[in-house]
Structures are given as C-alpha cells and as structure tokens.
C-alpha positions as CSV (number, residue, x, y, z in Angstrom):
1,M,191.0,127.0,-107.9
2,T,192.2,130.3,-109.2
3,D,194.1,130.7,-112.5
4,E,197.1,132.0,-110.5
5,S,197.2,129.1,-108.1
6,A,196.8,126.6,-111.0
7,K,199.7,128.3,-112.8
8,Q,201.9,128.2,-109.7
9,L,201.2,124.5,-109.3
10,K,201.9,123.8,-113.0
11,D,205.1,125.8,-112.8
12,A,206.2,123.9,-109.7
13,G,205.7,120.6,-111.6
14,F,202.3,119.4,-110.5
15,P,201.0,117.0,-113.2
16,F,198.0,118.6,-114.8
17,E,195.8,116.7,-117.3
18,E,195.1,118.5,-120.5
19,N,191.4,119.0,-121.2
20,R,191.4,117.7,-124.7
21,F,187.7,117.7,-125.4
22,E,185.2,120.5,-124.8
23,G,182.8,119.5,-122.1
24,T,185.1,116.9,-120.4
25,A,185.5,118.9,-117.2
26,L,181.7,119.3,-116.9
27,L,181.1,115.6,-117.5
28,L,183.7,114.7,-114.9
29,G,182.3,117.3,-112.4
30,R,185.6,119.1,-112.4
31,S,186.7,122.6,-113.2
32,A,189.2,123.6,-115.9
33,V,191.7,126.4,-116.1
34,K,193.5,127.9,-119.0
35,I,197.3,128.3,-118.7
36,G,198.7,130.0,-121.7
37,D,196.9,128.6,-124.7
38,I,196.1,125.2,-123.2
39,E,193.1,124.3,-121.0
40,Y,193.8,121.9,-118.2
41,L,191.5,120.0,-115.8
42,C,192.0,121.3,-112.3
43,P,193.2,118.6,-109.8
44,T,190.7,117.2,-107.4
45,L,191.1,117.5,-103.7
46,S,192.0,113.9,-103.5
47,Q,194.7,114.3,-106.2
48,L,196.2,117.2,-104.3
49,I,196.2,115.3,-101.0
50,D,197.6,112.1,-102.6
51,A,200.4,114.2,-104.1
52,L,201.6,115.3,-100.6
53,D,203.2,111.8,-100.3
54,G,201.7,110.9,-96.9
55,G,202.9,112.2,-93.5
56,S,201.1,114.6,-91.3
57,K,200.2,117.9,-92.9
58,K,198.2,120.9,-91.6
59,I,195.9,122.9,-93.8
60,E,194.5,126.2,-92.7
61,Y,192.0,128.5,-94.4
62,N,190.0,131.3,-93.0
63,E,190.1,131.8,-89.3
64,I,188.4,129.2,-87.2
65,S,187.9,129.5,-83.5
66,R,188.2,125.8,-82.8
67,I,190.1,122.9,-84.1
68,E,188.2,119.9,-85.5
69,R,189.8,116.6,-86.5
70,A,188.4,113.8,-88.7
71,R,189.7,110.7,-90.3
72,G,188.7,108.5,-93.2
73,K,189.9,105.8,-95.4
74,T,190.0,108.3,-98.4
75,P,190.5,112.0,-98.5
76,E,186.8,112.4,-99.5
77,E,185.7,110.4,-96.5
78,A,188.0,112.4,-94.2
79,V,186.6,115.7,-95.5
80,A,183.0,114.5,-95.2
81,N,183.7,113.4,-91.6
82,L,185.3,116.8,-90.9
83,W,182.2,118.6,-92.2
84,L,180.0,116.4,-90.0
85,A,182.2,117.2,-87.0
86,V,182.0,120.9,-87.7
87,H,178.2,120.8,-88.2
88,Q,177.4,118.5,-85.3
89,Q,174.5,119.7,-83.2
90,P,175.6,120.6,-79.6
C-alpha cells in the first residue's frame, strides 16, 4: 500500500491500528505506513474486504484479458482459489 492510498483511507475514516512498538509490523507479517508523525499498521486484504460490509463488489487492477471467479469461506481462501484458477494448466 502506498503512503498516499493509506492517507486517503485514514482521512476517509478507515480504522488504522497504531504501530506502537518497533518491529511489530515485521513480527505480524504486515507493512507499516507513516501518516504525519504516527506510524500505522497497514490493513490486511482481509480487513479491507471485511470493511466493505458484504454485498457483491468488483475489483479491477491491471488489464486482464479474461475474467476468473473464485469463492472461499474467507477472503484469503477466495484469493488463493483465484490464484489457482488463473494459474491452472490448460
């Protein structure tokens, strides 16, 4: 996540967790971003998806010549299944 996108999320009211101890982000396997003088833990993909409050949403990034769909019981499982679908051998 870029500093700018993190700042936009924070300004829009997304609840960021303050990174209170040096090394916490690394231990949690997360990245951190500095907004002003405070360092925050970047939200995980799961936290961002959960914050969308359900419903059907569409996410696009880069240009893809085909549409793949995947489901899962958790956001992580759905993304893992999407990766498998995209990388499936013909």
